N, C-alpha and C positions, 0 to 999 in steps of 0.2 A: 372528469372535462370531455365538454362536446367539443367534434367537428372545428376546427376555427377558431377556437379561444385559445388564449394566450394563457400559458403556464403561469402558476404564481410561485417564484422566486424566495423563497425565504432569507434567503442567505446571499453574501458577496460574494462574488465565482473567485475559486482559486486560482492566483498566478499562475501554476506550476501545471496546471490541466488546459483542455484544449478547449474551448468558448461554444455553447451550446445554445439555440433559441428552444430547446422541447425537452422533455420530462424524456429519459428513455427507458424503455423497459427492458427485459430479458432478452427480445428478440434482435438486439443492435449487437451482441455478440455470438448468439446461437447462431445468426444464419449462415457465419464460418464454418459452421460441422467445425472436421477434425484440424481444418486450417489455423493453426495458431500463428501466421507473420506479423508482418507490420500492419496490416489491414484491420487485423485482430485486435491488435494493443493501441492502434487509437481508439478502434472506438471502447474497449473497455475501459480507456482514458474519458471518454465523452459522457462512456457511461457513471465512471463517477464523481467525472463533474457535476452530472444533471441528480444523482441523489445530492450531492451535497448543497447543492441550489436547493434543491427540496426541504433541505432539514434533515436528511438522515445522515449522518455522517458515519454509522457505525456501517449502514450498506453501501457507502465509499466507500470507507477501507474493504469492507467486502469485492467490492469492484477491481480496486489498484492487488488485490491479491491474483483476480484474476490477470490482470496486465502482466504480471510476474512471468505465468502461465506460456509468456509465447515464446517463442522461439527465432529470436532476430539476431545469431549467428552470423548470417551474411550479410548483414545492416549495417551501413556507417556507422562511426563511432557515437556511443552513445548517449553522451551528453547535449555534443553538437545538434545531433539528427531531431532530438526529441525532448518533449518533457520529462522529469522524473520523477519515476513515483515515489522515488526517496523523496525528495524536495516536497513534492504535493501529498505525502502522510505526514512529514512535521508542521508543516501547514495547519493541514485539518486540523489535526490533534491539537495543534497551538490556540487553531480558532474554538475547538470543542468542549476544553476542559473543562471550561465550569459549568457544563451542560444547555446553556444559554442557546444554543445552536443546533438542537435536539441531541437524542441519543447517542454517546461516543459506545456506550459497552464500557469492555476492559480489553482496550486493544494492548495491555502486555500479555493478561494471561491469552489473549486469543492467537495473539501472534508464539506465547509460550507450546499453547496446543495445535497450532500449527506444524507447527518445527519438529515437534516432537512425533509429532502421529502422520508424517507428508507419506502420499502416496501418488501413483501414476506416471507421466512420462515427467522424466527431466525431475526425478524427487529429491536427489540428493544436493543438485543446485537452488530447487526450490525452499528445502529444508533451510540451507544456509541463509537465505534473501530471508526466511520469515525469522530467523536469529538475529540480524541485524536488525531486523524492523522490531523486534523488541526492545533490543538495545535504543534504538533511537527513539522508541514511545518512552521507554523507561528516563529518557534523559528532558523530553518535552512535559511528562504529565509530571504531579506530584505522585511523590509514591506512595502516602498515606491513599489518595484514593485507589491508584492503580496498581496494585502487586500482584505479584507473582502467585501463583497457582504452587502454595508449600507443599497442600495435600499432596498432587499428582508429585511435582520433587521427592519427598519421603518416601510415599506408598511404591515409587517409579525406579527410588534409586539415577532418579533423571539426573544427567550430567548436561547441563548449559555451557556452552561456550563464552570465551572472552568476545569479545567484540574487535579485538584482534584477529582472533583465529577466523569470525565469518569472513572478517574484510579480507583478510586472506584467501578463503575457499571460494569466494566470490571473485575478487582476480583472477585464480585461474581456473575457475568451469563458467563463467557470467558474461553477458555481451563484452565485447569489447571497449571498454571506459567504465561499464558501470559500477566500478568498485570506488572512482574518483566522484561520482557523482553522489553514494552512497556517503563516503569520508567527507565531501562537501557538505552533506546536508546534517552529519553529524557536529559537525564544525559549526556550522550555519546555529543550529539550535541549543549547540554551550554559548554562544556569542548576545545568545537572547534572554540570556537567566543569570 
């Protein structure tokens, strides 16, 4: 795309993400350096929206992963103050499950791998979030097309926590009100099927 050209958006905007009028690249989040506060969080959500609009749902999901890296413990209550990455994830999964909106990958397997291999800052909390997202993906996506990684489970003796345990951990460790947003996304996903 040349300077001054308007981007071509393939998908309709996700209502759970901030609006954008450009396709962002990695510089939108990298500019924050090691800072992982509210501005980083909002930019990760903008990046996710732009990737979704560009027809790249798998990339949008990766940017939602990045949003969950933010440290928002001193911010106002989660559901009222910001968009919900849990609702955005459910919406993107629902609208990309058939592959007509771009390649979604296998989000169930992605979140299983992410949760079981987590490292870096706040790794425990981020792993619990990934388990929540795996359960959310299983509720939204057809199981036949989006299975867990059974080989990893068998090879590593991997324990997959229940949805209730993951919600409990995020309620204890996560942002204020975060577990409520996750629970609401789960309930709304169930209501859609």
